[in-house]
VOBA-1610 file (N, C-alpha, C; in pm, whole numbers, padded with zeros to 5 digits, always signed):
BEGIN
Unk-03022+03512+04821Unk-03044+03387+04897Unk-02941+03364+04952Unk-02920+03296+05075Unk-02810+03315+05191Unk-02738+03172+05087Unk-02583+03166+05111Unk-02548+03072+05086Unk-02606+02939+05100Unk-02549+02832+05019Unk-02600+02722+05045Unk-02512+02610+05124Unk-02509+02583+05276Unk-02441+02491+05351Unk-02404+02319+05305Unk-02275+02324+05230Unk-02220+02172+05191Unk-02199+02099+05296Unk-02223+01961+05262Unk-02135+01886+05380Unk-02079+01782+05280Unk-01992+01758+05290Unk-01891+01693+05180Unk-01858+01566+05237Unk-01957+01460+05154Unk-01912+01323+05179Unk-01840+01246+05109Unk-01670+01254+05127Unk-01606+01211+05037Unk-01529+01375+04977Unk-01382+01347+05028Unk-01311+01470+05008Unk-01142+01489+04936Unk-01145+01378+04846Unk-01045+01331+04807Unk-00954+01363+04702Unk-00887+01304+04618Unk-00855+01340+04464Unk-00951+01467+04429Unk-01041+01404+04395Unk-01115+01509+04288Unk-01191+01639+04311Unk-01214+01642+04485Unk-01208+01747+04525Unk-01053+01877+04538Unk-00984+01794+04562Unk-00847+01892+04570Unk-00801+01958+04481Unk-00841+01871+04319Unk-00781+01872+04240Unk-00848+02007+04129Unk-01002+01945+04130Unk-01088+01967+04070Unk-01231+02108+04074Unk-01267+02028+04222Unk-01396+02129+04268Unk-01324+02214+04388Unk-01250+02217+04473Unk-01219+02282+04571Unk-01206+02404+04555Unk-01073+02482+04461Unk-01106+02645+04417Unk-01180+02660+04381Unk-01318+02606+04264Unk-01381+02649+04243Unk-01486+02695+04318Unk-01533+02608+04382Unk-01677+02585+04494Unk-01636+02739+04583Unk-01473+02686+04664Unk-01470+02761+04764Unk-01469+02961+04687Unk-01465+02946+04536Unk-01434+03091+04537Unk-01596+03107+04461Unk-01736+03031+04539Unk-01880+03074+04518Unk-01870+03092+04618Unk-01834+03190+04732Unk-01939+03213+04826Unk-01984+03291+04833Unk-02065+03330+04785Unk-02223+03361+04789Unk-02326+03271+04751Unk-02257+03108+04663Unk-02353+03044+04632Unk-02380+02903+04768Unk-02185+02861+04749Unk-02143+02722+04867Unk-02118+02795+04979Unk-02107+02699+05087Unk-02035+02725+05230Unk-02029+02574+05235Unk-01947+02522+05221Unk-01867+02388+05309Unk-01876+02429+05502Unk-01961+02322+05514Unk-01986+02332+05680Unk-02006+02193+05714Unk-01931+02081+05715Unk-01929+01922+05751Unk-01858+01864+05653Unk-01808+01774+05692Unk-01707+01681+05624Unk-01726+01550+05683Unk-01760+01428+05587Unk-01752+01287+05652Unk-01642+01196+05481Unk-01606+01103+05565Unk-01558+01003+05524Unk-01581+00910+05594Unk-01452+00797+05546Unk-01479+00668+05629Unk-01295+00629+05723Unk-01222+00702+05619Unk-01094+00615+05681Unk-00994+00702+05758Unk-00868+00673+05818Unk-00824+00772+05927Unk-00772+00866+05833Unk-00739+00806+05756Unk-00619+00933+05673Unk-00722+01071+05650Unk-00860+01062+05578Unk-00938+01173+05612Unk-00943+01226+05678Unk-01015+01176+05824Unk-00974+01231+05912Unk-00841+01304+05977Unk-00745+01298+05954Unk-00627+01354+05990Unk-00655+01489+05873Unk-00672+01471+05781Unk-00679+01554+05667Unk-00784+01695+05695Unk-00894+01609+05783Unk-00999+01711+05778Unk-00961+01771+05916Unk-00891+01685+06009Unk-00822+01821+06103Unk-00698+01901+06075Unk-00641+01837+05977Unk-00516+01954+05984Unk-00586+02089+05889Unk-00649+02034+05759Unk-00722+02187+05690Unk-00857+02237+05707Unk-00950+02151+05774Unk-01064+02218+05815Unk-01092+02235+05947Unk-00979+02269+06048Unk-01002+02234+06212Unk-01136+02321+06262Unk-01188+02436+06178Unk-01303+02447+06242Unk-01478+02356+06176Unk-01452+02288+06108Unk-01555+02192+06072Unk-01582+02069+06152Unk-01722+02084+06148Unk-01719+01921+06215Unk-01683+01793+06102Unk-01629+01768+06158Unk-01604+01566+06079Unk-01665+01455+06136Unk-01723+01373+06066Unk-01781+01229+06126Unk-01755+01143+06022Unk-01694+00983+06067Unk-01713+00900+05983Unk-01824+00809+05884Unk-01915+00910+05984Unk-02066+00814+05980Unk-02135+00927+05852Unk-02172+00884+05693Unk-02228+00968+05633Unk-02324+01011+05684Unk-02399+00914+05734Unk-02559+00958+05798Unk-02549+01054+05871Unk-02503+01046+05966Unk-02493+01180+06060Unk-02434+01329+05977Unk-02381+01322+05895Unk-02362+01385+05824Unk-02508+01476+05746Unk-02551+01412+05655Unk-02678+01441+05617Unk-02749+01468+05718Unk-02779+01399+05829Unk-02897+01495+05907Unk-02796+01596+06006Unk-02699+01634+05976Unk-02653+01776+06095Unk-02715+01900+06055Unk-02800+01933+06126Unk-02826+02035+06138Unk-02804+02189+05997Unk-02679+02212+06031Unk-02636+02275+05963Unk-02551+02239+05803Unk-02609+02158+05776Unk-02604+02108+05649Unk-02718+02130+05584Unk-02756+02162+05453Unk-02830+02237+05371Unk-02833+02146+05235Unk-02744+02135+05191Unk-02759+02009+05037Unk-02562+01947+05072Unk-02615+01809+05049Unk-02499+01711+05047Unk-02413+01670+04930Unk-02312+01687+04938Unk-02158+01690+04801Unk-02144+01554+04821Unk-02190+01476+04697Unk-02128+01369+04683Unk-02015+01300+04630Unk-01892+01284+04665Unk-01783+01236+04612Unk-01709+01121+04635Unk-01782+01040+04648Unk-01739+00853+04736Unk-01717+00817+04595Unk-01668+00677+04615Unk-01599+00585+04516Unk-01734+00543+04424Unk-01713+00523+04289Unk-01860+00450+04244Unk-01973+00385+04338Unk-01895+00267+04393Unk-02004+00198+04428Unk-02046+00261+04579Unk-02031+00360+04621Unk-02085+00413+04752Unk-02206+00528+04702Unk-02194+00564+04572Unk-02238+00679+04539Unk-02412+00650+04535Unk-02457+00524+04503Unk-02604+00544+04491Unk-02682+00544+04638Unk-02633+00482+04725Unk-02720+00483+04828Unk-02694+00628+04957Unk-02557+00696+04947Unk-02535+00780+04953Unk-02661+00896+04907Unk-02655+00878+04755Unk-02714+00998+04736Unk-02923+01008+04697Unk-02961+00849+04723Unk-03063+00822+04803Unk-03085+00869+04949Unk-02989+00825+05061Unk-03043+00837+05154Unk-03028+01015+05217Unk-02974+01097+05112Unk-03001+01209+05111Unk-03107+01287+05074Unk-03137+01277+04954Unk-03295+01312+04921Unk-03396+01271+04990Unk-03383+01100+05017Unk-03528+01090+05128Unk-03508+01157+05272Unk-03382+01217+05329Unk-03345+01283+05431Unk-03383+01394+05376Unk-03498+01447+05247Unk-03542+01624+05281Unk-03368+01694+05186Unk-03233+01665+05182Unk-03153+01758+05114Unk-03134+01701+04979Unk-03122+01832+04922Unk-03093+01861+04792Unk-02927+01811+04773Unk-02928+01781+04634Unk-02750+01677+04641Unk-02690+01683+04538Unk-02571+01694+04554Unk-02435+01727+04448Unk-02382+01607+04404Unk-02372+01556+04324Unk-02326+01435+04306Unk-02201+01414+04190Unk-02105+01392+04199Unk-01968+01348+04067Unk-02040+01228+03995Unk-02012+01245+03862Unk-02044+01147+03794Unk-01936+00978+03832Unk-01996+00877+03816Unk-02134+00859+03750Unk-02233+00809+03851Unk-02325+00818+03835Unk-02455+00802+03874Unk-02505+00694+03923Unk-02422+00615+03965Unk-02392+00451+04011Unk-02327+00380+03853Unk-02324+00244+03958Unk-02265+00125+03847Unk-02326+00057+03757Unk-02434+00095+03745Unk-02497+00063+03653Unk-02688+00091+03623Unk-02760+00076+03528Unk-02859+00109+03447Unk-02930+00098+03591Unk-02961-00009+03662Unk-03072-00020+03744Unk-03050+00103+03837Unk-02906+00117+03919Unk-02881+00180+04011Unk-02897+00352+03967Unk-02857+00400+03855Unk-02895+00526+03813Unk-03018+00545+03803Unk-03111+00458+03748Unk-03255+00419+03714Unk-03324+00480+03874Unk-03277+00393+03944Unk-03334+00401+04099Unk-03319+00546+04158Unk-03220+00623+04137Unk-03157+00795+04173Unk-03269+00861+04111Unk-03314+00822+03998Unk-03378+00930+03925Unk-03547+00940+04004Unk-03592+00751+04008Unk-03688+00741+04077Unk-03684+00788+04232Unk-03585+00816+04275Unk-03551+00881+04420Unk-03623+01098+04446Unk-03541+01092+04313Unk-03561+01228+04281Unk-03696+01293+04225Unk-03784+01190+04177Unk-03923+01240+04176Unk-04021+01268+04290Unk-03960+01059+04324Unk-04060+01060+04488Unk-04036+01193+04559Unk-03914+01250+04592Unk-03864+01370+04703Unk-03918+01447+04652Unk-03895+01469+04484Unk-03853+01670+04462Unk-03817+01682+04509Unk-03678+01640+04530Unk-03521+01738+04566Unk-03488+01772+04426Unk-03383+01855+04419Unk-03270+01877+04354Unk-03169+01782+04343Unk-03121+01737+04201Unk-02979+01683+04204Unk-02914+01710+04070Unk-02791+01735+04150Unk-02698+01844+04026Unk-02600+01718+04030Unk-02568+01712+03917Unk-02479+01594+03843Unk-02387+01621+03796Unk-02172+01600+03848Unk-02153+01706+03809Unk-02059+01592+03666Unk-02044+01656+03592Unk-01980+01554+03435Unk-01957+01736+03352Unk-01839+01732+03369Unk-01826+01825+03295Unk-01823+01818+03168Unk-01797+01691+03086Unk-01790+01663+02951Unk-01903+01738+02870Unk-02012+01746+02968Unk-02149+01777+02937Unk-02144+01958+02912Unk-02064+02010+03023Unk-02034+02112+03016Unk-01907+02194+02883Unk-01809+02093+02863Unk-01721+02162+02774Unk-01797+02206+02647Unk-01722+02345+02631Unk-01807+02420+02531Unk-01818+02352+02351Unk-01654+02299+02368Unk-01635+02235+02229Unk-01752+02134+02180Unk-01815+02093+02224Unk-01903+01962+02198Unk-02032+02010+02173Unk-02041+02154+02256Unk-02161+02244+02186Unk-02131+02291+02059Unk-02039+02327+01996Unk-01973+02417+01912Unk-01972+02280+01785Unk-01916+02157+01833Unk-01913+02063+01698Unk-02082+02027+01693Unk-02203+02007+01838Unk-02333+01973+01756Unk-02360+02091+01648Unk-02322+02206+01715Unk-02412+02330+01585Unk-02329+02323+01425Unk-02200+02260+01477Unk-02180+02242+01280Unk-02240+02168+01240Unk-02239+02001+01280Unk-02307+01900+01217Unk-02462+01963+01250Unk-02491+02019+01291Unk-02683+02093+01274Unk-02671+02151+01169Unk-02581+02206+01112Unk-02569+02354+01032Unk-02631+02304+00919Unk-02566+02188+00892Unk-02596+02089+00733Unk-02468+02119+00697Unk-02372+02153+00734Unk-02227+02176+00688Unk-02174+02066+00599Unk-02217+01960+00692Unk-02150+01815+00626Unk-02290+01721+00525Unk-02390+01813+00548Unk-02454+01721+00490Unk-02577+01661+00564Unk-02643+01536+00610Unk-02683+01403+00708Unk-02544+01377+00752Unk-02582+01387+00898Unk-02449+01305+00937Unk-02462+01144+00913Unk-02396+01066+00864Unk-02387+00933+00851Unk-02370+00829+00978Unk-02213+00868+00978Unk-02118+00808+01050Unk-02048+00877+01084Unk-02005+00817+01274Unk-01902+00886+01319Unk-01770+00766+01375Unk-01621+00838+01362Unk-01560+00752+01410Unk-01446+00810+01550Unk-01464+00762+01656Unk-01362+00830+01762Unk-01255+00718+01840Unk-01191+00760+01837Unk-01106+00664+01940Unk-01020+00775+02060Unk-01067+00703+02183Unk-01023+00822+02275Unk-00925+00734+02356Unk-00777+00701+02373Unk-00707+00651+02472Unk-00601+00699+02523Unk-00613+00710+02651Unk-00534+00760+02757Unk-00474+00624+02868Unk-00333+00619+02830Unk-00258+00491+02950Unk-00277+00534+03061Unk-00301+00478+03160Unk-00314+00455+03293Unk-00332+00315+03385Unk-00166+00376+03480Unk-00150+00308+03551Unk-00098+00302+03698Unk-00069+00217+03757Unk-00007+00234+03900Unk+00128+00346+03943Unk+00178+00326+03846Unk+00351+00363+03858Unk+00342+00486+03754Unk+00362+00441+03651Unk+00377+00571+03514Unk+00287+00669+03476Unk+00196+00611+03403Unk+00094+00684+03384Unk-00018+00726+03485Unk+00000+00750+03574Unk-00090+00813+03740Unk-00205+00898+03683Unk-00238+00948+03532Unk-00309+01064+03556Unk-00383+01073+03723Unk-00298+01241+03726Unk-00290+01266+03808Unk-00326+01207+03953Unk-00290+01038+04024Unk-00253+00982+04117Unk-00415+00901+04091Unk-00509+00945+03963Unk-00619+00841+04032Unk-00591+00704+03973Unk-00471+00668+03946Unk-00442+00544+03839Unk-00388+00447+03984Unk-00368+00500+04112Unk-00307+00513+04242Unk-00374+00414+04291Unk-00528+00435+04320Unk-00677+00478+04375Unk-00727+00339+04338Unk-00661+00301+04543Unk-00725+00141+04533Unk-00862+00102+04469Unk-00967+00168+04513Unk-01099+00140+04481Unk-01111+00161+04284Unk-01007+00214+04270Unk-01005+00171+04110Unk-00908+00070+04031Unk-00803+00040+04092Unk-00717-00090+04071Unk-00756-00234+04112Unk-00886-00209+04194Unk-00974-00331+04220Unk-01120-00287+04204Unk-01195-00278+04118Unk-01306-00136+04107Unk-01405-00265+04178Unk-01512-00222+04253Unk-01623-00339+04275Unk-01742-00279+04171Unk-01693-00274+04055Unk-01780-00240+03958Unk-01721-00329+03850Unk-01843-00403+03730Unk-01735-00463+03630Unk-01655-00385+03525Unk-01698-00245+03484Unk-01650-00269+03389Unk-01525-00164+03354Unk-01474-00083+03514Unk-01389-00049+03541Unk-01360+00098+03472Unk-01229+00162+03390Unk-01220+00284+03336Unk-01334+00279+03243Unk-01408+00161+03154Unk-01486+00247+03091Unk-01599+00277+03129Unk-01650+00242+03263Unk-01726+00335+03314Unk-01675+00449+03387Unk-01560+00468+03466Unk-01536+00572+03551Unk-01450+00700+03449Unk-01407+00639+03347Unk-01355+00734+03262Unk-01459+00735+03080Unk-01474+00657+03031Unk-01544+00587+02954Unk-01644+00699+02911Unk-01680+00707+03059Unk-01861+00748+03023Unk-01846+00903+02987Unk-01704+00978+03036Unk-01697+01121+02941Unk-01708+01141+02810Unk-01675+01077+02729Unk-01672+01038+02577Unk-01790+01045+02554Unk-01861+00869+02643Unk-02002+00872+02585Unk-02105+00992+02584Unk-02095+01098+02745Unk-02163+01171+02766Unk-02121+01308+02649Unk-02022+01269+02625Unk-02047+01409+02512Unk-02054+01363+02336Unk-02030+01227+02323Unk-02103+01167+02170Unk-02234+01169+02208Unk-02320+01159+02294Unk-02517+01148+02328Unk-02510+01343+02298Unk-02397+01418+02349Unk-02437+01545+02356Unk-02474+01590+02214Unk-02398+01515+02111Unk-02378+01570+01975Unk-02411+01492+01895Unk-02505+01368+01915Unk-02599+01302+01861Unk-02691+01226+01872Unk-02715+01296+02010Unk-02830+01229+02085Unk-02779+01053+02104Unk-02846+00987+02217Unk-02827+00881+02296Unk-02893+00801+02174Unk-02754+00647+02201Unk-02769+00543+02106Unk-02904+00478+02171Unk-02976+00379+02063Unk-03090+00332+02113Unk-03058+00153+02149Unk-02917+00129+02040Unk-02901-00009+02063Unk-02752+00003+02033Unk-02643-00125+02087Unk-02487-00125+02089Unk-02446-00262+02106Unk-02314-00275+02040Unk-02269-00379+01968Unk-02129-00373+02031Unk-02092-00490+02089Unk-01898-00454+02136Unk-01854-00564+02142Unk-01697-00522+02194Unk-01593-00610+02188Unk-01494-00567+02254Unk-01452-00652+02316Unk-01301-00619+02444Unk-01212-00680+02472Unk-01097-00650+02502Unk-00997-00750+02539Unk-00935-00694+02698Unk-00928-00733+02771Unk-00841-00747+02836Unk-00699-00845+02883Unk-00558-00733+02916Unk-00473-00742+02941Unk-00349-00759+03030Unk-00440-00683+03169Unk-00380-00703+03270Unk-00467-00696+03382Unk-00363-00741+03495Unk-00507-00801+03603Unk-00575-00657+03673Unk-00550-00559+03683Unk-00577-00416+03744Unk-00702-00368+03674Unk-00784-00266+03712Unk-00913-00205+03675Unk-00991-00277+03633Unk-01049-00375+03629Unk-01147-00453+03617Unk-01126-00504+03486Unk-01228-00547+03382Unk-01275-00655+03330Unk-01236-00620+03180Unk-01198-00482+03151Unk-01209-00396+03008Unk-01050-00344+03001Unk-00964-00338+02958Unk-00874-00270+02906Unk-00869-00193+02766Unk-00949-00215+02675Unk-00978-00199+02543Unk-01107-00257+02531Unk-01221-00158+02473Unk-01346-00197+02385Unk-01337-00127+02269Unk-01409-00182+02181Unk-01476-00106+02060Unk-01615-00160+02059Unk-01690-00023+02078Unk-01846-00028+02031Unk-01888+00030+01909Unk-02020-00049+01881Unk-02064+00045+01760Unk-02227+00085+01792Unk-02253+00242+01806Unk-02380+00263+01864Unk-02473+00274+01726Unk-02559+00281+01762Unk-02667+00313+01638Unk-02751+00417+01746Unk-02798+00474+01599Unk-02857+00625+01624Unk-03011+00629+01598Unk-03090+00728+01601Unk-03205+00767+01555Unk-03160+00762+01352Unk-03247+00831+01233Unk-03225+00831+01149Unk-03053+00706+01109Unk-03081+00659+01089Unk-02984+00517+01017Unk-02798+00624+01058Unk-02793+00655+01167Unk-02656+00725+01224Unk-02602+00621+01296Unk-02491+00599+01258Unk-02380+00521+01325Unk-02295+00584+01382Unk-02209+00521+01489Unk-02083+00542+01569Unk-01969+00455+01563Unk-01852+00452+01564Unk-01745+00358+01633Unk-01653+00449+01690Unk-01660+00349+01793Unk-01574+00390+01949Unk-01479+00336+02046Unk-01324+00362+02011Unk-01260+00251+02065Unk-01204+00348+02200Unk-01225+00259+02305Unk-01186+00364+02448Unk-01103+00246+02509Unk-00974+00280+02554Unk-00865+00245+02630Unk-00798+00366+02743Unk-00818+00276+02905Unk-00704+00366+02950Unk-00548+00274+02962Unk-00534+00177+02872Unk-00421+00154+02868Unk-00340+00164+02746Unk-00376+00153+02599Unk-00342+00185+02525Unk-00256+00292+02477Unk-00187+00353+02441Unk-00117+00533+02392Unk-00211+00575+02320Unk-00203+00698+02352Unk-00304+00813+02315Unk-00272+00852+02151Unk-00122+00792+02052Unk-00094+00842+01975Unk-00208+00828+01892Unk-00235+00953+01769Unk-00334+00938+01685Unk-00450+00909+01691Unk-00520+00956+01840Unk-00639+00962+01884Unk-00755+01046+01752Unk-00844+01042+01736Unk-00915+01101+01608Unk-01021+01065+01621Unk-01138+01171+01597Unk-01257+01254+01553Unk-01301+01245+01434Unk-01396+01138+01332Unk-01447+01190+01213Unk-01565+01184+01249Unk-01616+01290+01197Unk-01793+01253+01115Unk-01809+01278+00998Unk-01887+01196+00967Unk-01925+01165+00839Unk-02035+01181+00790Unk-02019+01254+00662Unk-02204+01306+00636Unk-02251+01286+00463Unk-02323+01344+00451Unk-02388+01239+00270Unk-02268+01328+00193Unk-02235+01531+00270Unk-02168+01652+00159Unk-02044+01663+00188Unk-02007+01573+00308Unk-01859+01621+00328Unk-01829+01526+00502Unk-01731+01575+00537Unk-01661+01573+00644Unk-01605+01673+00751Unk-01622+01582+00888Unk-01540+01725+01010Unk-01454+01633+01047Unk-01298+01676+01052Unk-01224+01573+01155Unk-01240+01709+01290Unk-01176+01640+01392Unk-01188+01716+01507Unk-01018+01697+01562Unk-00967+01805+01556Unk-00833+01799+01586Unk-00771+01863+01645Unk-00729+01786+01754Unk-00746+01894+01897Unk-00808+02001+01915Unk-00787+02120+01971Unk-00881+02257+01922Unk-00941+02332+01796Unk-00917+02258+01715Unk-01026+02278+01570Unk-01069+02181+01494Unk-01211+02203+01434Unk-01266+02142+01380Unk-01249+02186+01200Unk-01207+02059+01144Unk-01153+02146+00987Unk-01317+02052+00898Unk-01361+02116+00848Unk-01521+02046+00777Unk-01440+02118+00588Unk-01473+01945+00574Unk-01373+01923+00436Unk-01539+01874+00381Unk-01544+01950+00223Unk-01667+01955+00159Unk-01638+01847+00049Unk-01743+01783+00030Unk-01686+01717-00107Unk-01667+01762-00226Unk-01714+01910-00243Unk-01702+02020-00366Unk-01572+02029-00330Unk-01460+02013-00262Unk-01334+02038-00194Unk-01309+02138-00114Unk-01413+02203-00070Unk-01386+02313-00015Unk-01353+02269+00148Unk-01276+02367+00188Unk-01254+02360+00318Unk-01215+02452+00414Unk-01303+02475+00561Unk-01316+02566+00674Unk-01227+02481+00797Unk-01139+02602+00825Unk-01150+02541+01003Unk-01185+02651+01100Unk-01276+02564+01202Unk-01301+02613+01322Unk-01248+02631+01436Unk-01225+02712+01529Unk-01134+02706+01656Unk-01210+02642+01743Unk-01200+02558+01849Unk-01269+02523+01934Unk-01242+02561+02079Unk-01301+02580+02107Unk-01304+02648+02286Unk-01212+02488+02363Unk-01117+02537+02397Unk-01027+02379+02495Unk-01038+02392+02613Unk-01181+02493+02684Unk-01220+02452+02809Unk-01229+02287+02873Unk-01177+02267+02995Unk-01224+02142+03034Unk-01358+02121+03073Unk-01403+02265+03088Unk-01571+02209+03121Unk-01618+02266+03276Unk-01490+02264+03355Unk-01522+02230+03520Unk-01589+02397+03579Unk-01548+02523+03477Unk-01576+02618+03563Unk-01729+02669+03505Unk-01729+02609+03342Unk-01879+02622+03315Unk-01990+02550+03373Unk-01927+02431+03439Unk-02012+02321+03507Unk-02084+02398+03613Unk-01948+02447+03719Unk-01984+02525+03828Unk-02069+02602+03828Unk-02024+02708+03728Unk-02124+02857+03705Unk-02267+02813+03686Unk-02268+02697+03591Unk-02435+02623+03556Unk-02490+02576+03685Unk-02409+02500+03751Unk-02487+02448+03862Unk-02530+02588+03973Unk-02464+02601+03974Unk-02455+02759+04076Unk-02554+02853+04055Unk-02545+02879+03909Unk-02670+02931+03878Unk-02808+02888+03879Unk-02805+02723+03881Unk-02923+02661+03864Unk-02972+02647+04056Unk-02896+02625+04120Unk-02905+02615+04256Unk-02984+02735+04311Unk-02920+02859+04294Unk-02962+02976+04304Unk-03126+03013+04295Unk-03127+02898+04165Unk-03250+02987+04110Unk-03371+02871+04152Unk-03308+02772+04225Unk-03391+02673+04284Unk-03448+02585+04132Unk-03374+02547+04050Unk-03400+02496+03921Unk-03320+02383+03936Unk-03333+02257+03772Unk-03230+02165+03762Unk-03173+02235+03628Unk-03009+02216+03693Unk-02913+02259+03557Unk-02934+02146+03472Unk-02888+02179+03357Unk-02887+02131+03213Unk-02877+01996+03182Unk-02733+01955+03288Unk-02679+01794+03285Unk-02817+01752+03393Unk-02961+01702+03378Unk-02978+01662+03450Unk-02999+01540+03513Unk-03078+01489+03645Unk-03067+01357+03664Unk-03103+01244+03531Unk-03161+01263+03470Unk-03233+01176+03372Unk-03156+01154+03248Unk-03059+01264+03246Unk-02940+01251+03125Unk-02794+01193+03211Unk-02786+01227+03322Unk-02684+01141+03406Unk-02720+00959+03368Unk-02875+00978+03397Unk-02876+00805+03388Unk-02873+00733+03229Unk-02922+00822+03184Unk-02894+00752+03032Unk-02768+00747+03027Unk-02616+00864+03041Unk-02526+00792+03041Unk-02472+00641+03047Unk-02513+00677+03203Unk-02491+00534+03285Unk-02543+00395+03206Unk-02676+00426+03166Unk-02765+00296+03061Unk-02708+00310+02983Unk-02643+00342+02896Unk-02588+00335+02767Unk-02442+00256+02818Unk-02323+00293+02903Unk-02242+00219+02959Unk-02274+00071+02983Unk-02402+00068+03068Unk-02418-00086+03112Unk-02497-00142+02982Unk-02567-00074+02898Unk-02570-00156+02777Unk-02444-00205+02687Unk-02354-00145+02702Unk-02255-00202+02661Unk-02207-00344+02760Unk-02194-00325+02862Unk-02164-00413+02928Unk-02200-00546+02876Unk-02358-00503+02898Unk-02456-00605+02898Unk-02411-00703+02680Unk-02382-00616+02662Unk-02388-00635+02492Unk-02215-00768+02521Unk-02104-00655+02582Unk-02017-00771+02566Unk-02055-00944+02646Unk-02110-00893+02731Unk-02172-01044+02813Unk-02215-01165+02741Unk-02293-01092+02632Unk-02423-01155+02562Unk-02394-01181+02396Unk-02292-01097+02347Unk-02230-01123+02253Unk-02285-01105+02139Unk-02409-00986+02143Unk-02493-01000+02054Unk-02549-00819+02065Unk-02595-00754+02007Unk-02693-00690+01937Unk-02789-00656+02094Unk-02724-00506+02141Unk-02805-00502+02313Unk-02902-00374+02278Unk-03035-00379+02335Unk-03113-00225+02348Unk-03047-00139+02431Unk-03063-00066+02458Unk-03029+00075+02578Unk-03154+00068+02644Unk-03198+00047+02770Unk-03313+00039+02819Unk-03317+00130+02976Unk-03353+00249+02961Unk-03348+00291+03087Unk-03455+00265+03192Unk-03430+00267+03305Unk-03547+00209+03414Unk-03617+00298+03449Unk-03665+00409+03375Unk-03745+00543+03475Unk-03799+00577+03373
//
């Protein structure tokens, strides 16, 4: 198979820091063939770094370009859905960064467009492909702690525009003043919600409380969520991109014991006094993700992280937002 000619819509921080090296190292699968971004800064970057490639500020021109087989969308979150849907309807397969839109209806509309156009959509969510979550799920499903009853996780990582810039993501204007309600709970928290859903399945109801303590980054600086799953399993999840990371923890409690996930190790403590330690793969999942996407593209198949799973993750975050607004227990209700 000839390599797929990729048209990049957006090629900013995430491209430079996470995707570029891996994609350019897969020449048998992908070949970057055209670029699009809206700013003069991006135009100058394209001229300096990719002088031989066509560049346009109009993503529609890139989608229609005859040298583009697939469209790779790396835009600010509010732009993702219209670009993805337009590319699908133009007959192009699409790779896109997570999240799959800013709310459940947007994400659901993408799933419907995939089904209507019969094109392929590959959503990049490295957390889904991190080996550690499959390893943790295997321990849970092995019965090592009996039936899981409750989990508790804190995921706190400070991000600000000056000191804790998180590899400059915290300095991005569209993140500082986001055009979507939930700020970093959507942009960053969705990673952990994806991982939790891979281990336990998607929650069907949520309850939540939150606080806002600074003017930037949307409506939420810290949120505590109660997830309700099938088989009477529930989870307590605290997310913040303001509070410090000291003593972040992840416990899974079952009828016969406890799993503590500590850095790159799972500690299994049995009610009978036993203790077992399992080393977890430390990979962030980016290479595994691209290997899976590349293999799926080559075969003309869906990747493991399907459009439906990506939309469910957005619908889960959306349900948290609706629970906060209603101050009530809220159902997760995908629209596809």
